N, C-alpha and C positions, 0 to 999 in steps of 0.2 A: 581496829580505825575504820574509821571512815573515810569514806571515799573520797581521794587529794581533789581541791577543788582550784589549787596552782599548774596542776600537770599541764595542762592545754595551753598556759601561757609562760612557764617558766622561762621559755627559751630568750623571750624578746621583754620580759617582767621590768630587767637591772635599763633597760634602753629605753623603755616608758617612761618608768618612775624615777631615773636617777640625779634626773637632772633638779626635782623637789628633794629628791631624799637626803642627794652630798652634801644640801647645802645644813641638812636640818640635822645632820650628823657633825658636821666642822662646829655646826652653833653648841650641839651639845660636850664636845669637847671643849665650848670656850668657859664652859658650867663646872664640868669639871676634868682636868687635865689631869689623866692618871702616871702616877711614877712606878719605876723600877719594880719589879717582883709583886705587883698588887696579880691581887686572881681578881677576875671580871667575867660574872655574866650574862650572855646577851639573850634574853628574853623573845620567844618568836623570831630566830633568828634569820631568816632566810638565807638568802643567797651570801649571806658571811660578807656584807661588805665591809660594817661596823668594826668587827672582829678584825677583818685584814688593815682598818684605819689603824688601829692602835697596839697590832703587832709591832708598830718603830719602839712602842713601851717598852717592851722586855718585861711582859706580862704572863701567869699562866690565862689560857683564853679556855671558854669556856661558853657553847651555845646551845638551846635546844627548840627545837620545831617539828610539829607536827605537821607538817607535809617532806614525803619521801621524795618530791622532785624539790622543791627548796632545799632540803639540809641536803640533797646531791649533788647542786651546784655547790653549798656552802663546799663540800668537800673536796671539789675538785679545784676550789678556787684556795684551800687554803691548808691541803695535804696536813701535814703529822703538826702543824703548828698551832689546829685548836684540836679540843679534848669535845664532838659534839653529838649531839645524843638524839635520835628519834624518839617524840612520845607528847605522850599532854602537859600541860604544866603544870593545872591544878594537883602532880603529882609525882614533886620532880626526885629523879635519884640520888639529889646532894645533902648531905649531911647538914643541923644543924650550923647558924654561925661561922660557914663554909667562904667568905665572897666579902670583897671590899664593896667593891661596885656591881648590882645588879641592875640590870638596862632590858627598857621594851620601848621601842618606837612603830608606832602606829599599827600595833596587834592589839591592844585591849578593845577597841572597839569595836572591833569583827567579833568577840566572842558572848559563846551567850551569859545570859547576865550570871546564873550563879557559878558559870564556869569563872566568869572574869572574876568575881570577890572569891574564888579559892585559887585565882594564880596569882591574886596580891597576896592573899596568904600565906603562898608560897614562898615567893619573894621575900618576904620579909621574915620569915623562918628559917634563910638562907645566909641573911645577912649579919654579918658580923654588928657587936653592937655600935660598931666606932665608923660602920658605911655608911655608902649614900645609894640612894636609888633614883635613877636618872629614867623619869617618862614622860616621852614624849607621842602627842598627841593631838586628835582634835580637837579643837575650842569653842565652846556655846558664843562666845564673846562677851561682851559689845564686837562687830566687824563694821569696818572703816567704808566707806564710801571712797574710792572707787575696787581699788587694790582687795578691801575684805572682801567685799560683794562678788567680784570674779574669782578669788581663790575659795569662796565657801560654794561656788557654783561647780566649779570642777570639781571639787571634794564629792559634790552631792552628786552628779553626774557619776565619774567612778564608782562612786558606793551603788548604784544603783544596779549599773552594768555588770557588778561583781555578783551578779544573784542574789533569793529571794531572801534566806536564811541571812546571809552576810546582810543584807540591805532592812532586816529586821532589825540585827542587834545595833547595827550605827546608829539605826534610829534611837532605840531606847538609851543609848550610850549619850546620846544628842538632849537626850527628852529628862533624863536625870543632872545634866548640866557635867556630863564629863568628869574629867578627873580632879577638881579641886572637891565634888561629892565623893567620891571615891576615896582622895586621902582625908579628910573627915569621916569618914566610915568606916577607917583602916588607921584611925589613928598617928597618921606620921604627920611628922615636925617637916614646914617647908624652908631651904634653907637658901633655896635662889629658883628665880621665879623669871622666865623671858616669854611675851606675847608675840608671835609675828606673822606673819602672812596679813596682815589689818587684821586682823583678832578672830582671826580661824585656826591659829596653831599654837599650841603652847607647851612648854618645856618647865620641868618643874626636876627641880634638883632637892633630893627628901632624906630624911634620917628617920629613923626609928625612936620615937618618945619611950 
């Protein structure tokens, strides 16, 4: 596995990004509220905060992340309450049609385009026919003044600071117009959609056509 880009920041990652990320997770719950005994997979689970948030619904929780340091933080947070896997989500170790809900928040934009496409294909593969996919990521807009401009500027600065490869993948993601294009390419059906952050962020609840 390649060098872990989050190793140096994992200790303060949540303190830095939690003010934005928690609001997005709450909005995600409003789009899809889990019910007891569902199986949920979080792709790019990071430090496990989404899985911690949905523990109360007594679901079977799974997470996958390629960063050993982030997954280590998730294991400390969740203990035996979630099944966590270290690995690349472009080849997930789960059976076909396993999950009622598959989520990914602010992870797709940082992936290499070929890996990103494979990851979405894997997310479709492991989703039950009646299941839902919740994707949350940056949105190309149009953005509204003033909030949209400020949000987009903050995102741009954070992505530029994340390293050359990360920034290159972010720019490619935005150049193809982000999630709307990927949804069309992978023939996913939009159930619900919400644009926030003045047009700079979007949440999609999706199904498989």
